[in-house]
C-alpha positions as CSV (number, residue, x, y, z in Angstrom):
1,M,64.0,35.0,2.3
2,L,67.1,36.4,1.7
3,L,65.5,39.3,-0.2
4,A,63.0,40.0,2.7
5,A,66.2,40.1,5.0
6,G,67.9,42.4,2.8
7,V,64.7,44.9,2.6
8,A,64.6,44.6,6.5
9,D,68.1,45.5,6.8
10,L,67.9,48.4,4.6
11,A,64.8,49.8,6.4
12,V,66.5,49.4,9.7
13,S,69.7,51.3,8.3
14,G,67.3,54.1,7.0
15,L,65.6,54.5,10.3
16,N,68.7,54.6,12.1
17,T,69.9,57.5,9.7
18,V,66.6,59.3,10.2
19,L,66.5,58.9,14.0
20,G,70.1,60.2,14.0
21,G,68.8,63.3,11.8
22,V,66.0,64.1,14.2
23,R,68.5,64.1,17.1
24,G,70.5,66.5,15.3
25,L,67.8,68.8,14.8
26,L,66.5,68.9,18.3
27,G,69.7,70.4,19.3
28,R,69.4,73.2,17.0
29,G,68.2,76.5,18.2
30,D,66.4,77.6,15.1
31,V,64.1,74.4,14.7
32,A,61.0,76.6,14.1
33,E,62.5,78.5,11.4
34,L,63.9,75.4,10.0
35,A,60.4,73.9,9.9
36,G,59.0,77.0,8.6
37,E,61.5,76.7,5.6
38,G,60.7,73.3,5.2
39,Q,56.9,73.8,4.8
40,Q,57.3,76.8,2.1
41,E,59.8,74.2,0.2
42,I,57.2,71.6,0.3
43,K,54.3,74.0,-0.7
44,A,56.7,75.2,-3.8
45,R,57.1,71.5,-4.9
46,G,53.5,70.8,-4.6
47,R,52.5,73.8,-6.6
48,L,55.3,72.8,-9.4
49,A,53.9,69.2,-9.4
50,L,50.3,70.3,-9.7
51,D,51.2,72.7,-12.5
52,R,52.9,69.8,-14.5
53,I,49.7,67.7,-14.2
54,V,47.2,70.5,-14.8
55,A,49.4,72.4,-17.8
56,G,49.3,68.9,-19.7
57,P,50.5,68.8,-23.4
58,P,50.0,72.0,-25.6
59,A,47.3,72.0,-27.9
60,H,47.6,70.5,-31.3
61,L,46.6,73.4,-33.4
62,E,48.8,75.7,-31.6
63,V,51.8,73.5,-32.1
64,L,50.8,73.5,-35.7
65,A,50.5,77.1,-35.9
66,Q,53.9,77.8,-34.4
67,H,55.6,75.5,-37.0
68,V,53.8,77.2,-40.0
69,K,54.7,80.4,-38.5
70,A,58.5,79.3,-38.2
71,R,58.5,78.0,-41.6
72,R,57.3,81.3,-43.1
73,G,59.9,83.3,-41.3
74,S,62.3,80.9,-42.6
75,L,61.2,81.5,-46.1
76,D,61.4,85.2,-45.9
77,D,65.3,85.0,-45.1
């Protein structure tokens, strides 16, 4: 029960912080510009997240070929 009360208190504190931030934003004159910048940042973060997921690990044979190439280069020295 204490844990649930602590979580509820944390949620209310977070909500108060968010509402205070929204009140501060409403008083700004450049809200549209700020929203546009936020949208661009969210899109950029989304692209980065998708790139991490889609790229996956490097191909096994490619990694082996790079190791062989590196070893051959160090033997020539």
